[in-house]
N, C-alpha and C positions, 0 to 999 in steps of 0.2 A: 210579275212574270219571272219565270225561272231562267236564270242566266246560264251561259255556257262558257267553258274554259278549255281552250285548245292549247296543249303544250306541244310545240312544233319543233322538230329537228329538221333544219333546212339543208343539211349536208355541208360540204366544204365551203360553200359560198357562191359557187358558179350556178347560174340558172339552169344549165343543162343537166346538172346533177341533183336538182331539187325535184322531189316527187310532185306529181300533179295534185295529190291530196294536200300537200303542204301549201302549194300555191293557192288552191281554192280556199283553204282555211284562212290564210292571211288576207286574201282579198275580200272574204265574206265577213271579216271581223269588224267590230266598231272601235276597239281599243287594241293597240299594239304595245306590248311591254317587253323591253329588252335592254341588254347592254349596248352602249353607244355604238361600238364597232359593228355589232350584229344588225342594228337598225340601219346603218349605212349600207350594209351588204344587200339588204332587201329593198332599198329605196325605190327601185324600179317597179315594185309591185304595189306600192302604196298609192292610195287615191282618196285622200281626205280623212283617213282614220285619225282618231286621237292617238298621239304618240307619248308614251311615258318611257323615257330613256334614263339610265343611270350608269355610273362608273363601275369599275372593278370593286369587288368585295361587298356589293350591295344586293346580293342575291336574295337575302331574306326580305328586304324591303320590297323588291320586285314581286316576290311571291305573295306577300301580304297585300300589296296593292291589287294584284291580279284577283285574289279571292274577294276583296272588297268590291271591286268593279263587277265581278260576276254575280255576287250576292245582290247587287243593285239591279240585276236583270239584264246586264249588257253582254254582248258577245265579245269575249276577250281572247286574244292570242298572245301567248308567252313564247318567245322565240329563243332557240338555242342553236348554235352551230353544231355540225355533226349530228349525232342522235341525242334527243333530249333525255333519254334514259341511260346514257353513258356519260357520267360526270356532268350531266346537264341539269335542267330545272325540274324534270318530272318528279323525282323523289322528294325534293323540297316542297313542291306544290302539295303533294299528298301529306307531308308532315305538317304543314300549316293547316290543312283541312282537318287532319286528325286532332290537332290541338283545339279546334273549334267544334269538335263533335260531329263532323260531317258524316252523312250517310248517303249511299248511292241512290236509294230509292226516292228521297225527297230533297236532297241537296242540289247544288249546282251540278250540271252535267259536265263531266270531265272526259276529254278524249286526248290520248297520247298519239301523236302522229310521228312515226319513225323516220329517221333520216340516215344518211351514210355517215358512219362514225370515222374518226381519223385513222383508226387501224385499217379500215377498208380502203379509204381514198389513198392513204400513204402506201399501202401494200400494192395497189394497182400501178402506181408510178414506179415502184421498185422492181416489179416483175411478179413473182408468186412466192413471197417469203412466208405467208401464213397458210400454206397448203396443209399443214399438219397442226397438231394441238398448239394453241397459242393462248396467251393471257395478256391482259392490260393491267398496268400498275401506274398509278399517279404518284409522282415523287413530291407532290405538294404536302407539306406537313403543317399547313395552317389549320387544318381541321382534324387530321389523322396523326396520332403520335408517330414520331419517326421510328421508334423501336419496332412498332408493328409493321411499318412500311418495309424496313430492311429485312424483317423476317420473311415477308412475302417475296421479296427479291431472292433471298436465299432459297426458299422453297421452290420457286419457279426455276432457278438455276439448277438445283439438284435434280429436279424432275425432267430436265431437258426440254422445257417449254420454249417455243419462240416467244419473245417478250416484247410487247409494245409499251414504251414509256411515254406517258402523258405528263404534261407540266414538268418537263425535265429540269429546267433551270429558269431563274428570273434574276432581276437585279439584286434582290436580297438573298435568294436561295441559290448559292453557288456550290456548296459542299455536297449536296445530295447526289448529284450526278457522279461526282468523284467517288463517293463511298459505294455507289451502286456498281460502278465499273470495277472497283476493288473486289467486291464480293463475287461478281460474275467471273472474274479472272481466276478465282479459286476453283471454279468448276469447268471452265471452258478455255480453249486455246486462245491466245492473243490474236490468232489469225481468223477467228470466227467472223463471218461477214456481218456488217452492221449497215443499216440504211438510215440516213438522216434527211428528213424532208421538212422544209419550211414552207408554210403557206400553200398547202396542196390545193391546186386548182384555183388559186387566187393570183392577183398581181404579185410580182416578185417571188413567184414559186422558185424553189431551189432544191435540187435532188442530188445527194451525195451518197456514194457507196464506198465504205471504208472497212476497217477492221475494229474489233473490240479493243485491241491494244492502242489504236491511234484515233479513236473516235473523239477524244477530247481535244484533238488538234483542230477541230472544225467548230464553226459557229453553231451553238445550241441555245435556244431561248424559249420563251413562252409560246411562240407560234410554231414550234418545232415538235414533231413526233419522231421518236427514235425506235427503230425495229431491230432487235438483236436476234440473229439466227440461232438455231440449235446445232447440235453436233453433226447433223446431216446437211445443213444448208450450204449451198455452193454459189459461187459467182460465175456466171457464163455470159460473156459479151456485155459486161456492165450491168447485168441483171441478177438479182438475188432469187434463187429458187430453192425451196425446201421440198425434197422428194417425200411423197407420202408412203412409199414402200412397195410400189408396184414392181420394182426391179427384183424383189425377193421371190416373186412368184411367176413373173412373166419375163420373156426375152424381148426387150423393147425394140430391138432392131430386126426381128424376124416377123414375117407375115403369119406364119403358122406357129402356134404356141405348143410347147411340149405337153401341157396339161389341157385336157379337153374341158369344155364348160361344166360337165357334170362332175368332174374330178376336183375343181378348184376350191370347193368349200369343204372338202373332207379334212378331218383333223390331221391326217398324215401329210397333207399338202401345206398345213399351217402349223409346224411344230412349235411355233412361238405362242400360239393361242392358249387361252385358259382351258378350253375344251380338251386340247391335246395334253396339257399339263395334268388335268384331273385323272388321266389314265394311270398316273404313277402315285406313289405314296406322298403324304404331306411333306415328309422329310426330304424326299427326292425332289419334289416341286420347289421347296424352299431353297434347297441347295442349288438347283439349276437357276432359280431366280437370282440368287446371290452371285453366282458365277457370271451371269450375264451382266448384272449391275456393275461388278468389278471390272468387266472388260468393256464397259460402255465408253471409255475414252473421255473422261472428264465429268461424268455425272456424279462422282463422289470426290470430295476433297482428297488430294494426294496423301495428306497426313493421316487420313482416317481409313485408308484402304486396308492396311494390315490388320487393324483392330476389327474391321468389318469382316474380314475373311476368317479370323479366329473365332468370331462369335456365331458363324453360320450353323455349325453343328449343334451347339447348345440351343440356339433359337429353334432349330428344327425339332429337337427333343421336346422343348416346351410346347410347341404347337401341337404335337401329338398328345401330350399329357393333358392339355387343356381342352381337347375336343369334346370330352364328355360334359364338362362344365358349360361349354358354349351352347350345348343343346337345350339347357334348361334356363339359362340366363340371357336376357335380351341385351343387345348392344347399348340400348338406352339406359337400362338399369346399371350396367357396368360403368358407363360414362358418368351417371349421376353419383354412383358410389365413389368413384375416383374424385369427383368434385367435392363431395362431402368430406372425404379424407384430407384433401388439401386444406379446406377451411378448418377442419378439426385441429390440424397441426398448428394453425395460426390462432386457435382459440376463439374463432368467430362463428362456429357452426353449431347448430343444434341438430339432434338426430332427425333425419327426414322422416316424416310420417308416411305410412304405407296404406294403400287402399285395402279395406277389410277383405280378407280371403284371397289376396293376391300379393305378389311381390313387387307390384308396380308403385312407384312413387307418386304422391298426389301432385296434380297439376299446379296448385298454388305454390308449393315449394319449388317446383321447377321454374316457374315464372320469376319468383323472387330471387332465386339463387343461381340458376343456370344462365339466366340472361340479365345479370345485373348491369346497370349502366353507370359508368363512371361520371360523377358530377364534379364540375369545376366552378367554384365560386369566385367571381371577379368583382372587385370594388376598389374605390380609392380611399386611402387613409391619410389623414393629416392631423397635426396637433390641435387644430381648430381653424376658424375662419381668419382670425387675426394673429393668433399665436403661431409662431414659426419654430419653437424650440421643443425638441423631444428629450425626454429623460432617458437615462441608460436603462431603467427598468422597462420603459415602454418599448425601446428598441429590442431588448431581450425577449419580451413577450411576443412582439411581432415576429421575430425570427422563429420562436418556438411554435407559434400558430401556423406559420407558413410551412415549416418542415422541409424535408429534403425534396419532396415531390412538387412543391409549389415554387413560386417565383415572386420577386419584388423588383419593380422597375420605377426609377425616379423620373417624374415627368417635368416638363418645363413649367408646369402650373403649380409647383410647390406641393405636389402630392406624391404618395407612393401608390403605384398601381399594383395591386396584390391579386395573385391567382392562387387559389388553394384547392387541392384535390381533397374533397371531403364528402361524406355521406350525411353529416350533421352540421349544416351551415349555421344554424341558430347558436350552437355552442361556441363556434369560433367568433361570431359577431358579438355575443354577449361578453366574452372575455376581453375583447378589444375595447368595447364601450366602457366597461367597468374600470379600465385603466385610464380613462379620460381622453381616448382618441376619438376623433370624429370620422365617421364612415359615410361615404357618399356613393350613389350609383354611378356607373360609367356608361358610355355609349351615347345614344341620341337622347340626351336629357339636358336640362338647363343646369349649368355648373357655375357657381359663383366663386371668383378668385379675388382675394383682397390683399392689400399691402399689410405691413406689420405696424402701421401707424406710428412710425418712428420709434420702434421698440416700445410700443404702447404708451408713448408720451403724448400723442395727439388722438384721444379716444372719443372726441365729441360725436363723431358720426357712427360709431360702432353700433349703437342701438338700431339705427336704420338698416345697417348691414344685416344684423341678426334677424330683424323682422322680414327683410327681403328674402333671406335664406329660408325662413320658416314657411313663407307663402309659396315660393316658386322653386326652391332648390330641389333638384331631382325630378322636376316636371318632365313628362314625356313630350318630346318635340320632334319635328320632322328630321332634323339633323343636329348634331352636337352644337349646343349654344353656349358660348362663353360670355359671361357677364363679369366685367372687371370693375373693381371698386377701389378708388384711391382716397385716402383721408386728407389730402391737401393738394394745392394747386401744382405742386411739383410733378405729380402723376408718375413717380419714379417706377412704379410697378406696371406701367404700360397699359392702364385701363383704356386709354383712347384708341388702342389698336384692336380691342376685342369687338365681338359682335355688338355688344352693348357696353358702352363705357360710362362710368359714373364717377365724377370728381367732386369732392367736397371742398368748397372755396368760399371763404367769408360767410360762414354759417348758412350757405345755400349750396345747391347742387347744379353742376353743369352736366349736360347729357349729350353723348355721342352715339350715333347709330350706324351700323353697317361697316365696321372695320374689316379689313382683309389682310391677313398676315403673310400669305404666300402667293407666289406667282409673279409674273412680269408686271402686273398692274396692282401690286400690293399697295395698300394705302391705309391711313388712319380713318377712324370713323368720322362721319359727317357731323360737325357740331350743330345740333338742332335746337338747343335751348341753353340759356344761361340764367342762373339765379332761380332755379325751381325751389319753391317753398318746401322745406324738409317734410312737412306734414302731407304733402301731395306726391312726394317722390315714389314711395313704395306702391301706391295705387296706380300711378302712371306707368311704371315699369311693368307691373303685373299685367295690366291691360295689353301692353305691347306684346309681352311674351305669350299670353293666352291667345291673342289673335294669330300670332305666328304658329302656335300649336294647332289651331283650328283650321287655318286657311292655306298653309304652305303645301306645296306639292311634295310628293315623296322625295326625300333626300335633297330638298332645295335648301341651300344655305341661306342664312339670314340676310346677308348683303344682297343676294339675288332676289329674295322675297321683297325686301324694301324697294329695290329697283322696279320690281314688277307692279306692286300695289301703289307705289308713289306717295302714299300718305299713311302715317301711323299716329293716332291720337293727336291729330292736328299738325304733326311735324312732317314736312314735305321732303321728299328725296330731291337731291340736285346732283348733277354730274360734276365729278371732280376732274381737274386737268389731267390729261393723258400725256405721259412723257414718251418720246420715241427713243427706244433703247436698241442699240445694235445687238445682233445675235451673239451670244457667248461662243467662245471658241469650241466648247465642248458640246454644243447643241446644234440642232439642224435649223 
């Protein structure tokens, strides 16, 4: 049976602001998939559906699970707050489907159900701040390069948009909102009205109207949306209002308007319009545009106004001179030619082929060059499973491969997490492997961490470590799986704290399952076996890992999986003592 996949935006979270279509789709579904907080917000609509809930940063897993469930013939609802198509799950669902070769005519049926986005719910609480042209910008640079985000901020500021900031600040991202304010202050007065709304239409809703210069004096977090007015926005009786421009043509305090209805759309009644401007010469229109731009009061950086004024006359002359060329060359051709010239200067472009008999560039060249996607290769690097020493030559090579655009992060697991911007990942990988470095995938895979075997003096168990790595190292699992391996009973590298801990002692192995390293109930793994025959160790651990890979729920950590299934390869789960710990002073 063909399954269905509804991607639902349920608005700010209050039932009265949720559309009837969203309610019906939620109640009619068999499976609900969503972020923990979102599932809690719609709890009143649930009536026995299967719930798949995950934490932050697990969007891809949610999308993949939703597609799997729908392909199995089930009615699936993926929920997002606000509108699912505005920083929500709609786009990611389609991306996952595209990767699988989905087609509308014979694939799972997909429906996007719209909701009220944060810019709308926030705007309604502030008054009418988005009555004129507005844009949304997310300040989260976890997926989008910061250089691109700040360019968008500057472009919106220069064009005098009302700006709604999504994801303005988090515990880790604190500088982004500061840099955004700095750019905006180059174009707008410090007295520009700003609205800060936390948890719109939810419990603990908080609404603040302040100014651009003082907005950082207030609490701004991930539950906050910030709306920054444009040069026309005013505050009246605590409300933000952005006039649309009616005052230019109408007398708002009079019952009888000076312009009759049939006169209001004439060009002479709208001297600012394009139609009115086209009555003059191109040079005249450009000069008038420039004069208005320079008098816009903050739309152009102060330091750039003089140079802008001096360039108006020459720009007008160029506009007239190029008009004949513009008649025969399309904007697409000009854009592609410019792109080719940029690549040619870098030495990376071949002459774009043209369609026979026309001046139009072939579509394949357009797709390959005009819409190139930047690829980031991410993997872990180490000297080896047991080897912990890097040579200077290896370090130099690693720095050369990573380059200025990449990054290297040392992890607690004795690896370097490497991110490389490259269009040829195979070349980078081969260079590092030839230098004797071990590369491993990162993410939700089985990762094996070993001690240094007392600087390679106690190597009796190393062959079992290597065989274990060859069989299950890098295996795809539900959630990142850490397998710790210690070569003696001292266990100084902390194998007993990992998801699966293996300790070599007296020519045999001890096994620990379900360690948890973080949280108030952190604990070592459960000691499930002592003295496992070395010849049976690898097979036993492989069976445990493969069962976890096959049967775990999406994003279910190993210790939770062990607790749920209660038994793995004959080893039974047992509860560990729980300690009562008083709340820390810094926590709730």
